[in-house]
mmJSON file of the N, C-alpha and C atoms, coordinates in Angstrom:
{"data_MODEL":{"atom_site":{
"group_PDB":["ATOM","ATOM","ATOM","ATOM","ATOM","ATOM","ATOM","ATOM","ATOM","ATOM","ATOM","ATOM","ATOM","ATOM","ATOM","ATOM","ATOM","ATOM","ATOM","ATOM","ATOM","ATOM","ATOM","ATOM","ATOM","ATOM","ATOM","ATOM","ATOM","ATOM","ATOM","ATOM","ATOM","ATOM","ATOM","ATOM","ATOM","ATOM","ATOM","ATOM","ATOM","ATOM","ATOM","ATOM","ATOM","ATOM","ATOM","ATOM","ATOM","ATOM","ATOM","ATOM","ATOM","ATOM","ATOM","ATOM","ATOM","ATOM","ATOM","ATOM","ATOM","ATOM","ATOM","ATOM","ATOM","ATOM","ATOM","ATOM","ATOM","ATOM","ATOM","ATOM","ATOM","ATOM","ATOM","ATOM","ATOM","ATOM","ATOM","ATOM","ATOM","ATOM","ATOM","ATOM","ATOM","ATOM","ATOM","ATOM","ATOM","ATOM","ATOM","ATOM","ATOM","ATOM","ATOM","ATOM","ATOM","ATOM","ATOM","ATOM","ATOM","ATOM","ATOM","ATOM","ATOM","ATOM","ATOM","ATOM","ATOM","ATOM","ATOM","ATOM","ATOM","ATOM","ATOM","ATOM","ATOM","ATOM","ATOM","ATOM","ATOM","ATOM","ATOM","ATOM","ATOM","ATOM","ATOM","ATOM","ATOM","ATOM","ATOM","ATOM","ATOM","ATOM","ATOM","ATOM","ATOM","ATOM","ATOM","ATOM","ATOM","ATOM","ATOM","ATOM","ATOM","ATOM","ATOM","ATOM","ATOM","ATOM","ATOM","ATOM","ATOM","ATOM","ATOM","ATOM","ATOM","ATOM","ATOM","ATOM","ATOM","ATOM","ATOM","ATOM","ATOM","ATOM","ATOM","ATOM","ATOM","ATOM","ATOM","ATOM","ATOM","ATOM","ATOM","ATOM","ATOM","ATOM","ATOM","ATOM","ATOM","ATOM","ATOM","ATOM","ATOM","ATOM","ATOM","ATOM","ATOM","ATOM","ATOM","ATOM","ATOM","ATOM","ATOM","ATOM","ATOM","ATOM","ATOM","ATOM","ATOM","ATOM","ATOM","ATOM","ATOM","ATOM","ATOM","ATOM","ATOM","ATOM","ATOM","ATOM","ATOM","ATOM","ATOM","ATOM","ATOM","ATOM","ATOM","ATOM","ATOM","ATOM","ATOM","ATOM","ATOM","ATOM","ATOM","ATOM","ATOM","ATOM","ATOM","ATOM","ATOM","ATOM","ATOM","ATOM","ATOM","ATOM","ATOM","ATOM"],
"id":[1,2,3,4,5,6,7,8,9,10,11,12,13,14,15,16,17,18,19,20,21,22,23,24,25,26,27,28,29,30,31,32,33,34,35,36,37,38,39,40,41,42,43,44,45,46,47,48,49,50,51,52,53,54,55,56,57,58,59,60,61,62,63,64,65,66,67,68,69,70,71,72,73,74,75,76,77,78,79,80,81,82,83,84,85,86,87,88,89,90,91,92,93,94,95,96,97,98,99,100,101,102,103,104,105,106,107,108,109,110,111,112,113,114,115,116,117,118,119,120,121,122,123,124,125,126,127,128,129,130,131,132,133,134,135,136,137,138,139,140,141,142,143,144,145,146,147,148,149,150,151,152,153,154,155,156,157,158,159,160,161,162,163,164,165,166,167,168,169,170,171,172,173,174,175,176,177,178,179,180,181,182,183,184,185,186,187,188,189,190,191,192,193,194,195,196,197,198,199,200,201,202,203,204,205,206,207,208,209,210,211,212,213,214,215,216,217,218,219,220,221,222,223,224,225,226,227,228,229,230,231,232,233,234,235,236,237,238,239,240],
"type_symbol":["N","C","C","N","C","C","N","C","C","N","C","C","N","C","C","N","C","C","N","C","C","N","C","C","N","C","C","N","C","C","N","C","C","N","C","C","N","C","C","N","C","C","N","C","C","N","C","C","N","C","C","N","C","C","N","C","C","N","C","C","N","C","C","N","C","C","N","C","C","N","C","C","N","C","C","N","C","C","N","C","C","N","C","C","N","C","C","N","C","C","N","C","C","N","C","C","N","C","C","N","C","C","N","C","C","N","C","C","N","C","C","N","C","C","N","C","C","N","C","C","N","C","C","N","C","C","N","C","C","N","C","C","N","C","C","N","C","C","N","C","C","N","C","C","N","C","C","N","C","C","N","C","C","N","C","C","N","C","C","N","C","C","N","C","C","N","C","C","N","C","C","N","C","C","N","C","C","N","C","C","N","C","C","N","C","C","N","C","C","N","C","C","N","C","C","N","C","C","N","C","C","N","C","C","N","C","C","N","C","C","N","C","C","N","C","C","N","C","C","N","C","C","N","C","C","N","C","C","N","C","C","N","C","C","N","C","C","N","C","C"],
"label_atom_id":["N","CA","C","N","CA","C","N","CA","C","N","CA","C","N","CA","C","N","CA","C","N","CA","C","N","CA","C","N","CA","C","N","CA","C","N","CA","C","N","CA","C","N","CA","C","N","CA","C","N","CA","C","N","CA","C","N","CA","C","N","CA","C","N","CA","C","N","CA","C","N","CA","C","N","CA","C","N","CA","C","N","CA","C","N","CA","C","N","CA","C","N","CA","C","N","CA","C","N","CA","C","N","CA","C","N","CA","C","N","CA","C","N","CA","C","N","CA","C","N","CA","C","N","CA","C","N","CA","C","N","CA","C","N","CA","C","N","CA","C","N","CA","C","N","CA","C","N","CA","C","N","CA","C","N","CA","C","N","CA","C","N","CA","C","N","CA","C","N","CA","C","N","CA","C","N","CA","C","N","CA","C","N","CA","C","N","CA","C","N","CA","C","N","CA","C","N","CA","C","N","CA","C","N","CA","C","N","CA","C","N","CA","C","N","CA","C","N","CA","C","N","CA","C","N","CA","C","N","CA","C","N","CA","C","N","CA","C","N","CA","C","N","CA","C","N","CA","C","N","CA","C","N","CA","C","N","CA","C","N","CA","C","N","CA","C","N","CA","C","N","CA","C","N","CA","C","N","CA","C"],
"label_alt_id":[null,null,null,null,null,null,null,null,null,null,null,null,null,null,null,null,null,null,null,null,null,null,null,null,null,null,null,null,null,null,null,null,null,null,null,null,null,null,null,null,null,null,null,null,null,null,null,null,null,null,null,null,null,null,null,null,null,null,null,null,null,null,null,null,null,null,null,null,null,null,null,null,null,null,null,null,null,null,null,null,null,null,null,null,null,null,null,null,null,null,null,null,null,null,null,null,null,null,null,null,null,null,null,null,null,null,null,null,null,null,null,null,null,null,null,null,null,null,null,null,null,null,null,null,null,null,null,null,null,null,null,null,null,null,null,null,null,null,null,null,null,null,null,null,null,null,null,null,null,null,null,null,null,null,null,null,null,null,null,null,null,null,null,null,null,null,null,null,null,null,null,null,null,null,null,null,null,null,null,null,null,null,null,null,null,null,null,null,null,null,null,null,null,null,null,null,null,null,null,null,null,null,null,null,null,null,null,null,null,null,null,null,null,null,null,null,null,null,null,null,null,null,null,null,null,null,null,null,null,null,null,null,null,null,null,null,null,null,null,null],
"label_comp_id":["TYR","TYR","TYR","ASN","ASN","ASN","ALA","ALA","ALA","ARG","ARG","ARG","MET","MET","MET","ILE","ILE","ILE","ALA","ALA","ALA","GLU","GLU","GLU","ARG","ARG","ARG","SER","SER","SER","SER","SER","SER","TRP","TRP","TRP","PRO","PRO","PRO","ALA","ALA","ALA","ASP","ASP","ASP","LYS","LYS","LYS","ILE","ILE","ILE","ARG","ARG","ARG","ASP","ASP","ASP","GLU","GLU","GLU","PHE","PHE","PHE","ILE","ILE","ILE","GLN","GLN","GLN","GLU","GLU","GLU","ARG","ARG","ARG","ASN","ASN","ASN","GLU","GLU","GLU","THR","THR","THR","LEU","LEU","LEU","LYS","LYS","LYS","LEU","LEU","LEU","VAL","VAL","VAL","ASP","ASP","ASP","SER","SER","SER","MET","MET","MET","GLN","GLN","GLN","ASP","ASP","ASP","ASP","ASP","ASP","GLN","GLN","GLN","LEU","LEU","LEU","ASP","ASP","ASP","LEU","LEU","LEU","ALA","ALA","ALA","MET","MET","MET","ASN","ASN","ASN","HIS","HIS","HIS","PRO","PRO","PRO","ARG","ARG","ARG","ARG","ARG","ARG","GLY","GLY","GLY","ARG","ARG","ARG","MET","MET","MET","THR","THR","THR","VAL","VAL","VAL","GLU","GLU","GLU","GLN","GLN","GLN","ILE","ILE","ILE","LEU","LEU","LEU","GLY","GLY","GLY","HIS","HIS","HIS","MET","MET","MET","THR","THR","THR","GLU","GLU","GLU","HIS","HIS","HIS","MET","MET","MET","HIS","HIS","HIS","GLY","GLY","GLY","HIS","HIS","HIS","VAL","VAL","VAL","ALA","ALA","ALA","GLU","GLU","GLU","ILE","ILE","ILE","THR","THR","THR","ALA","ALA","ALA","ALA","ALA","ALA","LYS","LYS","LYS","GLU","GLU","GLU","ALA","ALA","ALA","ALA","ALA","ALA","ARG","ARG","ARG"],
"label_asym_id":["A","A","A","A","A","A","A","A","A","A","A","A","A","A","A","A","A","A","A","A","A","A","A","A","A","A","A","A","A","A","A","A","A","A","A","A","A","A","A","A","A","A","A","A","A","A","A","A","A","A","A","A","A","A","A","A","A","A","A","A","A","A","A","A","A","A","A","A","A","A","A","A","A","A","A","A","A","A","A","A","A","A","A","A","A","A","A","A","A","A","A","A","A","A","A","A","A","A","A","A","A","A","A","A","A","A","A","A","A","A","A","A","A","A","A","A","A","A","A","A","A","A","A","A","A","A","A","A","A","A","A","A","A","A","A","A","A","A","A","A","A","A","A","A","A","A","A","A","A","A","A","A","A","A","A","A","A","A","A","A","A","A","A","A","A","A","A","A","A","A","A","A","A","A","A","A","A","A","A","A","A","A","A","A","A","A","A","A","A","A","A","A","A","A","A","A","A","A","A","A","A","A","A","A","A","A","A","A","A","A","A","A","A","A","A","A","A","A","A","A","A","A","A","A","A","A","A","A","A","A","A","A","A","A","A","A","A","A","A","A"],
"label_entity_id":["1","1","1","1","1","1","1","1","1","1","1","1","1","1","1","1","1","1","1","1","1","1","1","1","1","1","1","1","1","1","1","1","1","1","1","1","1","1","1","1","1","1","1","1","1","1","1","1","1","1","1","1","1","1","1","1","1","1","1","1","1","1","1","1","1","1","1","1","1","1","1","1","1","1","1","1","1","1","1","1","1","1","1","1","1","1","1","1","1","1","1","1","1","1","1","1","1","1","1","1","1","1","1","1","1","1","1","1","1","1","1","1","1","1","1","1","1","1","1","1","1","1","1","1","1","1","1","1","1","1","1","1","1","1","1","1","1","1","1","1","1","1","1","1","1","1","1","1","1","1","1","1","1","1","1","1","1","1","1","1","1","1","1","1","1","1","1","1","1","1","1","1","1","1","1","1","1","1","1","1","1","1","1","1","1","1","1","1","1","1","1","1","1","1","1","1","1","1","1","1","1","1","1","1","1","1","1","1","1","1","1","1","1","1","1","1","1","1","1","1","1","1","1","1","1","1","1","1","1","1","1","1","1","1","1","1","1","1","1","1"],
"label_seq_id":[1,1,1,2,2,2,3,3,3,4,4,4,5,5,5,6,6,6,7,7,7,8,8,8,9,9,9,10,10,10,11,11,11,12,12,12,13,13,13,14,14,14,15,15,15,16,16,16,17,17,17,18,18,18,19,19,19,20,20,20,21,21,21,22,22,22,23,23,23,24,24,24,25,25,25,26,26,26,27,27,27,28,28,28,29,29,29,30,30,30,31,31,31,32,32,32,33,33,33,34,34,34,35,35,35,36,36,36,37,37,37,38,38,38,39,39,39,40,40,40,41,41,41,42,42,42,43,43,43,44,44,44,45,45,45,46,46,46,47,47,47,48,48,48,49,49,49,50,50,50,51,51,51,52,52,52,53,53,53,54,54,54,55,55,55,56,56,56,57,57,57,58,58,58,59,59,59,60,60,60,61,61,61,62,62,62,63,63,63,64,64,64,65,65,65,66,66,66,67,67,67,68,68,68,69,69,69,70,70,70,71,71,71,72,72,72,73,73,73,74,74,74,75,75,75,76,76,76,77,77,77,78,78,78,79,79,79,80,80,80],
"pdbx_PDB_ins_code":[null,null,null,null,null,null,null,null,null,null,null,null,null,null,null,null,null,null,null,null,null,null,null,null,null,null,null,null,null,null,null,null,null,null,null,null,null,null,null,null,null,null,null,null,null,null,null,null,null,null,null,null,null,null,null,null,null,null,null,null,null,null,null,null,null,null,null,null,null,null,null,null,null,null,null,null,null,null,null,null,null,null,null,null,null,null,null,null,null,null,null,null,null,null,null,null,null,null,null,null,null,null,null,null,null,null,null,null,null,null,null,null,null,null,null,null,null,null,null,null,null,null,null,null,null,null,null,null,null,null,null,null,null,null,null,null,null,null,null,null,null,null,null,null,null,null,null,null,null,null,null,null,null,null,null,null,null,null,null,null,null,null,null,null,null,null,null,null,null,null,null,null,null,null,null,null,null,null,null,null,null,null,null,null,null,null,null,null,null,null,null,null,null,null,null,null,null,null,null,null,null,null,null,null,null,null,null,null,null,null,null,null,null,null,null,null,null,null,null,null,null,null,null,null,null,null,null,null,null,null,null,null,null,null,null,null,null,null,null,null],
"Cartn_x":[9.05,9.844,8.95,8.016,7.156,6.343,5.814,5.01,5.846,7.09,7.971,8.282,8.556,8.869,7.654,6.477,5.25,5.045,5.236,5.07,6.054,7.292,8.303,7.946,7.265,6.969,5.544,4.784,3.365,3.139,4.097,3.931,4.618,5.256,5.953,4.947,5.219,4.375,4.586,3.587,3.627,4.831,5.207,6.325,7.643,7.817,9.032,9.076,7.928,7.848,8.129,7.536,7.77,9.246,9.869,11.28,12.158,11.846,12.601,12.42,11.199,10.904,11.713,11.717,12.444,13.942,14.47,15.901,16.267,15.478,15.749,15.638,14.642,14.463,15.665,16.114,17.254,18.527,18.724,19.894,19.833,18.642,18.477,18.753,18.206,18.441,19.921,20.598,22.026,22.797,22.445,23.095,22.841,21.601,21.252,21.957,21.985,22.656,24.147,24.744,26.183,26.526,25.521,25.763,25.99,26.837,27.04,25.938,25.614,24.54,24.755,25.995,26.232,26.034,26.061,25.833,24.37,23.465,22.059,21.834,22.788,22.68,23.266,23.925,24.461,23.299,23.538,22.448,22.816,21.79,21.927,20.773,20.871,19.785,18.959,17.732,16.794,16.23,16.1,15.655,14.301,13.399,12.068,11.79,12.5,12.2,13.215,14.255,15.265,16.228,16.83,17.85,17.205,17.747,17.232,18.4,18.244,19.239,18.95,19.922,19.716,18.523,18.421,17.298,15.961,15.883,14.656,14.356,15.396,15.208,14.682,15.213,14.726,13.262,12.885,11.482,10.604,11.082,10.338,10.22,11.295,11.259,10.219,10.113,9.125,7.714,7.446,6.126,5.851,6.87,6.745,6.391,7.05,6.798,5.366,4.901,3.521,2.527,2.851,1.999,1.913,3.043,3.036,2.256,2.368,1.597,0.1,-0.316,-1.724,-2.144,-1.278,-1.584,-1.727,-0.841,-0.894,-2.174,-2.506,-3.718,-4.949,-5.007,-6.144,-6.228,-5.095,-5.091,-5.568,-5.162,-5.591,-7.087,-7.599,-9.042,-9.819,-9.318,-10.004,-10.014,-9.013,-8.914,-9.825,-10.398,-11.277,-12.621],
"Cartn_y":[12.255,11.278,10.314,10.845,9.965,9.01,9.515,8.651,7.491,7.773,6.713,5.709,6.204,5.309,4.448,5.035,4.277,3.198,3.552,2.572,1.418,1.727,0.683,-0.271,0.232,-0.568,-1.123,-0.878,-1.256,-2.758,-3.552,-5.006,-5.565,-4.695,-5.165,-5.528,-6.555,-6.828,-5.736,-5.544,-4.475,-4.595,-5.814,-5.956,-5.498,-5.657,-5.185,-3.669,-3.045,-1.582,-1.055,-1.699,-1.292,-1.421,-2.527,-2.739,-1.676,-1.32,-0.269,1.066,1.368,2.605,2.666,1.593,1.56,1.719,1.048,1.158,2.594,3.206,4.586,5.544,5.334,6.181,6.059,4.833,4.621,5.262,5.175,5.801,7.32,7.883,9.328,9.755,9.021,9.353,9.251,8.25,8.089,9.296,9.744,10.918,12.158,12.383,13.57,13.524,12.366,12.233,12.518,12.299,12.519,13.985,14.801,16.199,17.065,18.076,19.098,20.149,20.84,21.837,22.878,23.335,24.378,23.871,22.567,22.023,22.167,22.355,22.548,23.857,24.776,26.061,26.024,24.927,24.815,24.849,25.439,25.61,25.002,24.714,24.198,24.746,24.603,25.02,23.8,23.777,22.711,23.02,21.997,22.265,22.951,22.724,23.344,24.362,24.275,25.139,26.259,26.278,27.319,27.019,28.061,27.911,27.445,26.368,25.799,25.373,25.557,25.049,23.578,22.911,21.508,21.413,22.349,22.336,22.457,23.313,23.455,22.184,21.569,20.328,19.233,19.164,18.162,18.421,19.686,20.014,19.58,19.811,19.381,17.86,17.168,15.7,15.191,15.861,15.479,15.642,16.787,17.013,15.984,15.689,14.713,13.336,12.974,11.678,11.608,12.695,12.721,12.545,13.107,12.932,11.471,10.772,9.345,8.53,8.897,8.199,8.369,9.569,9.804,8.969,8.854,8.028,6.563,6.078,4.691,4.43,5.35,5.218,5.187,6.064,6.101,4.794,4.287,3.037,1.859,1.853,0.785,0.859,2.072,2.242,1.819,2.179,1.839,0.335,-0.358,-1.809,-2.606,-1.946,-2.652,-2.935],
"Cartn_z":[-6.345,-5.628,-4.859,-4.086,-3.286,-4.152,-5.262,-6.135,-6.664,-7.016,-7.519,-6.419,-5.224,-4.104,-3.737,-3.771,-3.472,-4.53,-5.797,-6.873,-6.724,-6.372,-6.202,-5.061,-4.065,-2.876,-2.857,-3.897,-3.898,-3.742,-4.143,-4.009,-2.764,-1.993,-0.794,0.295,1.091,2.251,3.314,4.139,5.142,6.069,6.439,7.376,6.751,5.449,4.774,4.755,4.511,4.524,5.928,6.917,8.31,8.673,8.287,8.597,7.941,6.7,6.025,6.75,7.141,7.863,9.151,9.917,11.185,10.954,9.936,9.625,9.255,8.382,7.964,9.148,9.985,11.166,12.09,12.335,13.222,12.671,11.368,10.751,10.881,10.709,10.862,12.294,13.262,14.673,15.036,14.507,14.756,14.225,13.027,12.446,13.295,13.664,14.458,15.811,16.439,17.738,17.651,16.485,16.333,16.068,15.805,15.444,16.677,16.5,17.519,17.362,18.45,18.403,17.298,17.119,16.124,14.695,14.496,13.165,12.732,13.686,13.356,12.592,12.702,12.007,10.596,10.227,8.873,7.883,6.723,5.758,4.411,3.649,2.283,1.461,0.173,-0.708,-1.079,-0.578,-0.905,-2.292,-3.151,-4.529,-4.646,-3.682,-3.78,-2.689,-1.583,-0.441,-0.23,-1.055,-0.91,0.235,0.745,1.788,3.088,3.649,4.899,5.785,7.098,8.036,8.309,8.903,9.281,10.228,11.161,12.104,11.367,10.365,9.584,8.799,8.244,7.502,8.416,9.633,10.591,10.942,11.07,11.314,10.152,8.943,7.75,7.725,8.068,8.089,9.077,10.22,11.226,10.668,10.038,9.434,8.345,7.544,6.462,7.03,8.105,8.746,9.28,9.87,10.374,9.223,8.066,6.895,6.485,6.534,6.193,7.221,8.484,9.511,9.246,8.846,8.525,7.318,6.315,5.145,5.526,6.376,6.822,7.616,8.493,9.293,8.401,7.421,6.493,5.686,5.258,4.489,5.34,6.59,7.489,7.737,7.907,8.121,6.881,5.716,4.469,4.228,4.747,4.54,5.475,6.435,7.401,6.818],
"occupancy":[1.0,1.0,1.0,1.0,1.0,1.0,1.0,1.0,1.0,1.0,1.0,1.0,1.0,1.0,1.0,1.0,1.0,1.0,1.0,1.0,1.0,1.0,1.0,1.0,1.0,1.0,1.0,1.0,1.0,1.0,1.0,1.0,1.0,1.0,1.0,1.0,1.0,1.0,1.0,1.0,1.0,1.0,1.0,1.0,1.0,1.0,1.0,1.0,1.0,1.0,1.0,1.0,1.0,1.0,1.0,1.0,1.0,1.0,1.0,1.0,1.0,1.0,1.0,1.0,1.0,1.0,1.0,1.0,1.0,1.0,1.0,1.0,1.0,1.0,1.0,1.0,1.0,1.0,1.0,1.0,1.0,1.0,1.0,1.0,1.0,1.0,1.0,1.0,1.0,1.0,1.0,1.0,1.0,1.0,1.0,1.0,1.0,1.0,1.0,1.0,1.0,1.0,1.0,1.0,1.0,1.0,1.0,1.0,1.0,1.0,1.0,1.0,1.0,1.0,1.0,1.0,1.0,1.0,1.0,1.0,1.0,1.0,1.0,1.0,1.0,1.0,1.0,1.0,1.0,1.0,1.0,1.0,1.0,1.0,1.0,1.0,1.0,1.0,1.0,1.0,1.0,1.0,1.0,1.0,1.0,1.0,1.0,1.0,1.0,1.0,1.0,1.0,1.0,1.0,1.0,1.0,1.0,1.0,1.0,1.0,1.0,1.0,1.0,1.0,1.0,1.0,1.0,1.0,1.0,1.0,1.0,1.0,1.0,1.0,1.0,1.0,1.0,1.0,1.0,1.0,1.0,1.0,1.0,1.0,1.0,1.0,1.0,1.0,1.0,1.0,1.0,1.0,1.0,1.0,1.0,1.0,1.0,1.0,1.0,1.0,1.0,1.0,1.0,1.0,1.0,1.0,1.0,1.0,1.0,1.0,1.0,1.0,1.0,1.0,1.0,1.0,1.0,1.0,1.0,1.0,1.0,1.0,1.0,1.0,1.0,1.0,1.0,1.0,1.0,1.0,1.0,1.0,1.0,1.0,1.0,1.0,1.0,1.0,1.0,1.0],
"B_iso_or_equiv":[0.0,0.0,0.0,0.0,0.0,0.0,0.0,0.0,0.0,0.0,0.0,0.0,0.0,0.0,0.0,0.0,0.0,0.0,0.0,0.0,0.0,0.0,0.0,0.0,0.0,0.0,0.0,0.0,0.0,0.0,0.0,0.0,0.0,0.0,0.0,0.0,0.0,0.0,0.0,0.0,0.0,0.0,0.0,0.0,0.0,0.0,0.0,0.0,0.0,0.0,0.0,0.0,0.0,0.0,0.0,0.0,0.0,0.0,0.0,0.0,0.0,0.0,0.0,0.0,0.0,0.0,0.0,0.0,0.0,0.0,0.0,0.0,0.0,0.0,0.0,0.0,0.0,0.0,0.0,0.0,0.0,0.0,0.0,0.0,0.0,0.0,0.0,0.0,0.0,0.0,0.0,0.0,0.0,0.0,0.0,0.0,0.0,0.0,0.0,0.0,0.0,0.0,0.0,0.0,0.0,0.0,0.0,0.0,0.0,0.0,0.0,0.0,0.0,0.0,0.0,0.0,0.0,0.0,0.0,0.0,0.0,0.0,0.0,0.0,0.0,0.0,0.0,0.0,0.0,0.0,0.0,0.0,0.0,0.0,0.0,0.0,0.0,0.0,0.0,0.0,0.0,0.0,0.0,0.0,0.0,0.0,0.0,0.0,0.0,0.0,0.0,0.0,0.0,0.0,0.0,0.0,0.0,0.0,0.0,0.0,0.0,0.0,0.0,0.0,0.0,0.0,0.0,0.0,0.0,0.0,0.0,0.0,0.0,0.0,0.0,0.0,0.0,0.0,0.0,0.0,0.0,0.0,0.0,0.0,0.0,0.0,0.0,0.0,0.0,0.0,0.0,0.0,0.0,0.0,0.0,0.0,0.0,0.0,0.0,0.0,0.0,0.0,0.0,0.0,0.0,0.0,0.0,0.0,0.0,0.0,0.0,0.0,0.0,0.0,0.0,0.0,0.0,0.0,0.0,0.0,0.0,0.0,0.0,0.0,0.0,0.0,0.0,0.0,0.0,0.0,0.0,0.0,0.0,0.0,0.0,0.0,0.0,0.0,0.0,0.0],
"pdbx_formal_charge":[null,null,null,null,null,null,null,null,null,null,null,null,null,null,null,null,null,null,null,null,null,null,null,null,null,null,null,null,null,null,null,null,null,null,null,null,null,null,null,null,null,null,null,null,null,null,null,null,null,null,null,null,null,null,null,null,null,null,null,null,null,null,null,null,null,null,null,null,null,null,null,null,null,null,null,null,null,null,null,null,null,null,null,null,null,null,null,null,null,null,null,null,null,null,null,null,null,null,null,null,null,null,null,null,null,null,null,null,null,null,null,null,null,null,null,null,null,null,null,null,null,null,null,null,null,null,null,null,null,null,null,null,null,null,null,null,null,null,null,null,null,null,null,null,null,null,null,null,null,null,null,null,null,null,null,null,null,null,null,null,null,null,null,null,null,null,null,null,null,null,null,null,null,null,null,null,null,null,null,null,null,null,null,null,null,null,null,null,null,null,null,null,null,null,null,null,null,null,null,null,null,null,null,null,null,null,null,null,null,null,null,null,null,null,null,null,null,null,null,null,null,null,null,null,null,null,null,null,null,null,null,null,null,null,null,null,null,null,null,null],
"auth_seq_id":[1,1,1,2,2,2,3,3,3,4,4,4,5,5,5,6,6,6,7,7,7,8,8,8,9,9,9,10,10,10,11,11,11,12,12,12,13,13,13,14,14,14,15,15,15,16,16,16,17,17,17,18,18,18,19,19,19,20,20,20,21,21,21,22,22,22,23,23,23,24,24,24,25,25,25,26,26,26,27,27,27,28,28,28,29,29,29,30,30,30,31,31,31,32,32,32,33,33,33,34,34,34,35,35,35,36,36,36,37,37,37,38,38,38,39,39,39,40,40,40,41,41,41,42,42,42,43,43,43,44,44,44,45,45,45,46,46,46,47,47,47,48,48,48,49,49,49,50,50,50,51,51,51,52,52,52,53,53,53,54,54,54,55,55,55,56,56,56,57,57,57,58,58,58,59,59,59,60,60,60,61,61,61,62,62,62,63,63,63,64,64,64,65,65,65,66,66,66,67,67,67,68,68,68,69,69,69,70,70,70,71,71,71,72,72,72,73,73,73,74,74,74,75,75,75,76,76,76,77,77,77,78,78,78,79,79,79,80,80,80],
"auth_comp_id":["TYR","TYR","TYR","ASN","ASN","ASN","ALA","ALA","ALA","ARG","ARG","ARG","MET","MET","MET","ILE","ILE","ILE","ALA","ALA","ALA","GLU","GLU","GLU","ARG","ARG","ARG","SER","SER","SER","SER","SER","SER","TRP","TRP","TRP","PRO","PRO","PRO","ALA","ALA","ALA","ASP","ASP","ASP","LYS","LYS","LYS","ILE","ILE","ILE","ARG","ARG","ARG","ASP","ASP","ASP","GLU","GLU","GLU","PHE","PHE","PHE","ILE","ILE","ILE","GLN","GLN","GLN","GLU","GLU","GLU","ARG","ARG","ARG","ASN","ASN","ASN","GLU","GLU","GLU","THR","THR","THR","LEU","LEU","LEU","LYS","LYS","LYS","LEU","LEU","LEU","VAL","VAL","VAL","ASP","ASP","ASP","SER","SER","SER","MET","MET","MET","GLN","GLN","GLN","ASP","ASP","ASP","ASP","ASP","ASP","GLN","GLN","GLN","LEU","LEU","LEU","ASP","ASP","ASP","LEU","LEU","LEU","ALA","ALA","ALA","MET","MET","MET","ASN","ASN","ASN","HIS","HIS","HIS","PRO","PRO","PRO","ARG","ARG","ARG","ARG","ARG","ARG","GLY","GLY","GLY","ARG","ARG","ARG","MET","MET","MET","THR","THR","THR","VAL","VAL","VAL","GLU","GLU","GLU","GLN","GLN","GLN","ILE","ILE","ILE","LEU","LEU","LEU","GLY","GLY","GLY","HIS","HIS","HIS","MET","MET","MET","THR","THR","THR","GLU","GLU","GLU","HIS","HIS","HIS","MET","MET","MET","HIS","HIS","HIS","GLY","GLY","GLY","HIS","HIS","HIS","VAL","VAL","VAL","ALA","ALA","ALA","GLU","GLU","GLU","ILE","ILE","ILE","THR","THR","THR","ALA","ALA","ALA","ALA","ALA","ALA","LYS","LYS","LYS","GLU","GLU","GLU","ALA","ALA","ALA","ALA","ALA","ALA","ARG","ARG","ARG"],
"auth_asym_id":["A","A","A","A","A","A","A","A","A","A","A","A","A","A","A","A","A","A","A","A","A","A","A","A","A","A","A","A","A","A","A","A","A","A","A","A","A","A","A","A","A","A","A","A","A","A","A","A","A","A","A","A","A","A","A","A","A","A","A","A","A","A","A","A","A","A","A","A","A","A","A","A","A","A","A","A","A","A","A","A","A","A","A","A","A","A","A","A","A","A","A","A","A","A","A","A","A","A","A","A","A","A","A","A","A","A","A","A","A","A","A","A","A","A","A","A","A","A","A","A","A","A","A","A","A","A","A","A","A","A","A","A","A","A","A","A","A","A","A","A","A","A","A","A","A","A","A","A","A","A","A","A","A","A","A","A","A","A","A","A","A","A","A","A","A","A","A","A","A","A","A","A","A","A","A","A","A","A","A","A","A","A","A","A","A","A","A","A","A","A","A","A","A","A","A","A","A","A","A","A","A","A","A","A","A","A","A","A","A","A","A","A","A","A","A","A","A","A","A","A","A","A","A","A","A","A","A","A","A","A","A","A","A","A","A","A","A","A","A","A"],
"auth_atom_id":["N","CA","C","N","CA","C","N","CA","C","N","CA","C","N","CA","C","N","CA","C","N","CA","C","N","CA","C","N","CA","C","N","CA","C","N","CA","C","N","CA","C","N","CA","C","N","CA","C","N","CA","C","N","CA","C","N","CA","C","N","CA","C","N","CA","C","N","CA","C","N","CA","C","N","CA","C","N","CA","C","N","CA","C","N","CA","C","N","CA","C","N","CA","C","N","CA","C","N","CA","C","N","CA","C","N","CA","C","N","CA","C","N","CA","C","N","CA","C","N","CA","C","N","CA","C","N","CA","C","N","CA","C","N","CA","C","N","CA","C","N","CA","C","N","CA","C","N","CA","C","N","CA","C","N","CA","C","N","CA","C","N","CA","C","N","CA","C","N","CA","C","N","CA","C","N","CA","C","N","CA","C","N","CA","C","N","CA","C","N","CA","C","N","CA","C","N","CA","C","N","CA","C","N","CA","C","N","CA","C","N","CA","C","N","CA","C","N","CA","C","N","CA","C","N","CA","C","N","CA","C","N","CA","C","N","CA","C","N","CA","C","N","CA","C","N","CA","C","N","CA","C","N","CA","C","N","CA","C","N","CA","C","N","CA","C","N","CA","C","N","CA","C","N","CA","C","N","CA","C"],
"pdbx_PDB_model_num":[1,1,1,1,1,1,1,1,1,1,1,1,1,1,1,1,1,1,1,1,1,1,1,1,1,1,1,1,1,1,1,1,1,1,1,1,1,1,1,1,1,1,1,1,1,1,1,1,1,1,1,1,1,1,1,1,1,1,1,1,1,1,1,1,1,1,1,1,1,1,1,1,1,1,1,1,1,1,1,1,1,1,1,1,1,1,1,1,1,1,1,1,1,1,1,1,1,1,1,1,1,1,1,1,1,1,1,1,1,1,1,1,1,1,1,1,1,1,1,1,1,1,1,1,1,1,1,1,1,1,1,1,1,1,1,1,1,1,1,1,1,1,1,1,1,1,1,1,1,1,1,1,1,1,1,1,1,1,1,1,1,1,1,1,1,1,1,1,1,1,1,1,1,1,1,1,1,1,1,1,1,1,1,1,1,1,1,1,1,1,1,1,1,1,1,1,1,1,1,1,1,1,1,1,1,1,1,1,1,1,1,1,1,1,1,1,1,1,1,1,1,1,1,1,1,1,1,1,1,1,1,1,1,1,1,1,1,1,1,1]
}}}
């Protein structure tokens, strides 16, 4: 999935990528803010990680986001 998304965006200017990131982040925060505490315990079957609660998925999303920040930082350093 990530490789396909990166390929699709490879010609995008940085500001378009940033704007998409901010929009997606804001939509995610809006969803999380609308949830009740007990909804964090709801579970689903992730295709690669097995059964996960919403809280676990949010933790994974946070780690995933940090990985992208590291990739962006490395790309910026390499471009200098």
